[in-house]
N, C-alpha and C positions, 0 to 999 in steps of 0.2 A: 486482449487485446481489446476489451471496450476501453478500461483505463487509457492507453497509447492515441486509440483515436478521439477520446474526449481532451487529453491535453494537447494533440494537434490542434482541434477544432479550437478551442478556447484559447491556445495563444500564439499560434501560427495565423488562424483566419481572423482573429480580432485582436490585434494586437494594441489598440486603443484602449482596453478595457484593463488598466493596470492592477485596479484592485481587485478583481475579477480573477485575473491570471494570478497573483497572489496568493487567493483563497484556493483556486484550482492546485496552486502547487504546494500549498500547507496540507491540502486533503491528500495529496497525492503521496507527500512524504509521510503522513501519520498512516496510511492506511499501509503504506510498506512495512514501514515498521511494525504495526501492528502484526502484519501477517508473518515476518519475519518470528518475533516474539511467541503468535500462536503456535506456528509450527515448531520450534523451539519446545514449547510445553507440550505439545504431543508427544515428540518424538521422547523427552525423558520419561512421560507416562508410560508411555510404550514398552521401553528400556526397563525402567523400574518394576513393572509387573511382568517382564519376561523373565528377569532376574531374583524374584523374590520366591522363597521357598514354599 
């Protein structure tokens, strides 16, 4: 929820800051990708441990 509020505040409420808006979007995309990779890694590690002898 904090990410959504931060994006809303920086994009909708302050549209004149185009460079800053770009940085916010870049950070959001990076963070989302990082969380996805971390989640996949976590699941694969737990699956490997569950199926190992």
